[in-house]
DRENDO-1510 file (C-alpha; in Angstrom, 1 decimal, always signed):
<recs>
REC; n; res; u; v; w
REC; 1; UNK; -84.2; +41.9; -6.7 .
REC; 2; UNK; -83.5; +39.2; -9.2 .
REC; 3; UNK; -83.4; +35.5; -8.5 .
REC; 4; UNK; -79.7; +35.1; -9.0 .
REC; 5; UNK; -78.8; +38.0; -6.6 .
REC; 6; UNK; -78.4; +35.7; -3.5 .
REC; 7; UNK; -76.5; +32.8; -5.1 .
REC; 8; UNK; -72.9; +32.2; -4.5 .
REC; 9; UNK; -70.6; +30.9; -7.2 .
REC; 10; UNK; -67.7; +28.6; -7.1 .
REC; 11; UNK; -65.5; +31.6; -7.2 .
REC; 12; UNK; -66.9; +32.9; -3.9 .
REC; 13; UNK; -66.4; +29.5; -2.3 .
REC; 14; UNK; -62.8; +29.3; -3.5 .
REC; 15; UNK; -62.1; +32.7; -2.2 .
REC; 16; UNK; -63.7; +31.8; +1.1 .
REC; 17; UNK; -61.4; +28.7; +1.4 .
REC; 18; UNK; -58.4; +30.8; +0.6 .
REC; 19; UNK; -59.3; +33.4; +3.2 .
REC; 20; UNK; -59.8; +30.7; +5.8 .
REC; 21; UNK; -56.4; +29.3; +5.0 .
REC; 22; UNK; -54.8; +32.7; +5.3 .
REC; 23; UNK; -56.5; +33.4; +8.6 .
REC; 24; UNK; -55.2; +30.1; +10.0 .
REC; 25; UNK; -51.6; +30.9; +9.0 .
REC; 26; UNK; -51.9; +34.4; +10.6 .
REC; 27; UNK; -53.4; +32.8; +13.7 .
REC; 28; UNK; -50.4; +30.4; +13.9 .
REC; 29; UNK; -48.0; +33.2; +13.5 .
REC; 30; UNK; -49.6; +35.4; +16.2 .
REC; 31; UNK; -49.7; +32.4; +18.6 .
REC; 32; UNK; -46.0; +31.9; +18.1 .
REC; 33; UNK; -45.5; +35.6; +18.9 .
REC; 34; UNK; -47.3; +35.2; +22.2 .
REC; 35; UNK; -50.4; +37.1; +21.2 .
REC; 36; UNK; -53.2; +34.6; +22.1 .
REC; 37; UNK; -56.1; +37.2; +21.9 .
REC; 38; UNK; -55.3; +38.1; +18.3 .
REC; 39; UNK; -55.0; +34.4; +17.3 .
REC; 40; UNK; -58.4; +33.7; +19.0 .
REC; 41; UNK; -60.0; +36.5; +17.0 .
REC; 42; UNK; -58.5; +35.3; +13.7 .
REC; 43; UNK; -59.9; +31.8; +14.4 .
REC; 44; UNK; -63.3; +33.3; +15.1 .
REC; 45; UNK; -63.2; +35.2; +11.8 .
REC; 46; UNK; -62.3; +32.0; +10.0 .
REC; 47; UNK; -65.2; +30.1; +11.5 .
REC; 48; UNK; -67.6; +33.0; +10.6 .
REC; 49; UNK; -66.4; +32.9; +7.0 .
REC; 50; UNK; -66.9; +29.2; +6.9 .
REC; 51; UNK; -70.5; +29.5; +8.2 .
REC; 52; UNK; -71.3; +32.3; +5.9 .
REC; 53; UNK; -70.1; +30.5; +2.7 .
REC; 54; UNK; -71.0; +27.0; +3.9 .
REC; 55; UNK; -67.4; +25.8; +3.9 .
REC; 56; UNK; -66.4; +23.2; +6.4 .
REC; 57; UNK; -63.0; +23.4; +8.1 .
REC; 58; UNK; -60.6; +20.6; +7.1 .
REC; 59; UNK; -59.7; +17.9; +9.6 .
REC; 60; UNK; -56.2; +19.4; +10.1 .
REC; 61; UNK; -57.8; +22.8; +10.8 .
REC; 62; UNK; -60.4; +21.4; +13.2 .
REC; 63; UNK; -57.7; +19.7; +15.3 .
REC; 64; UNK; -55.8; +23.0; +15.7 .
REC; 65; UNK; -58.6; +24.8; +17.5 .
REC; 66; UNK; -60.3; +24.3; +20.8 .
REC; 67; UNK; -64.0; +23.7; +20.4 .
REC; 68; UNK; -64.9; +25.3; +23.7 .
REC; 69; UNK; -62.9; +28.6; +23.8 .
REC; 70; UNK; -61.8; +28.9; +20.1 .
REC; 71; UNK; -58.2; +29.3; +20.9 .
REC; 72; UNK; -55.4; +28.2; +18.6 .
REC; 73; UNK; -53.8; +25.0; +20.0 .
REC; 74; UNK; -50.0; +25.1; +19.9 .
REC; 75; UNK; -47.4; +23.6; +22.1 .
REC; 76; UNK; -47.6; +26.5; +24.5 .
REC; 77; UNK; -51.3; +26.3; +25.5 .
REC; 78; UNK; -52.2; +22.6; +24.9 .
REC; 79; UNK; -51.1; +19.2; +25.9 .
REC; 80; UNK; -51.0; +16.3; +23.4 .
REC; 81; UNK; -50.8; +12.7; +24.6 .
REC; 82; UNK; -50.9; +9.4; +22.7 .
REC; 83; UNK; -52.3; +6.3; +24.3 .
REC; 84; UNK; -51.1; +2.8; +23.4 .
REC; 85; UNK; -54.6; +1.9; +22.3 .
REC; 86; UNK; -54.6; +4.4; +19.4 .
REC; 87; UNK; -56.2; +7.5; +20.9 .
REC; 88; UNK; -54.7; +11.0; +20.7 .
REC; 89; UNK; -55.8; +13.2; +23.7 .
REC; 90; UNK; -55.6; +17.0; +23.3 .
REC; 91; UNK; -56.1; +19.1; +26.4 .
REC; 92; UNK; -56.5; +22.9; +26.1 .
REC; 93; UNK; -54.6; +24.5; +28.9 .
REC; 94; UNK; -56.7; +27.8; +28.6 .
REC; 95; UNK; -60.1; +26.3; +29.4 .
REC; 96; UNK; -59.4; +22.7; +30.3 .
REC; 97; UNK; -61.4; +21.0; +27.7 .
REC; 98; UNK; -60.3; +17.5; +26.6 .
REC; 99; UNK; -60.8; +16.1; +23.0 .
REC; 100; UNK; -59.9; +12.6; +21.9 .
REC; 101; UNK; -59.1; +11.6; +18.3 .
REC; 102; UNK; -58.8; +8.1; +16.9 .
REC; 103; UNK; -55.4; +7.5; +15.4 .
REC; 104; UNK; -54.2; +4.6; +13.2 .
REC; 105; UNK; -52.8; +1.6; +15.0 .
REC; 106; UNK; -49.3; +0.9; +13.7 .
REC; 107; UNK; -48.9; -2.3; +15.5 .
REC; 108; UNK; -48.2; -5.2; +13.2 .
</recs>
């Protein structure tokens, strides 16, 4: 086995990012079609590709999935609330986990 056999090129990383994006769009479509198990499986596949090719999910992608149960968070299975102090609270209605994100304060 040669030394270069295990290395990944930028082409592999680009292809992995494209596949992750495609899996997220498919998961969004399947969650809209009331198929939560399929969307959960697609999210798990996207996370596995990210681990394999050392590609982090973007901030917008990380906000869309539950960290505890890997379900795709849409308006049907999550509750989004904004506090006046600048926090966004997202509650997964499948497992009950709560995540808080800091938002920009728009008060001037």
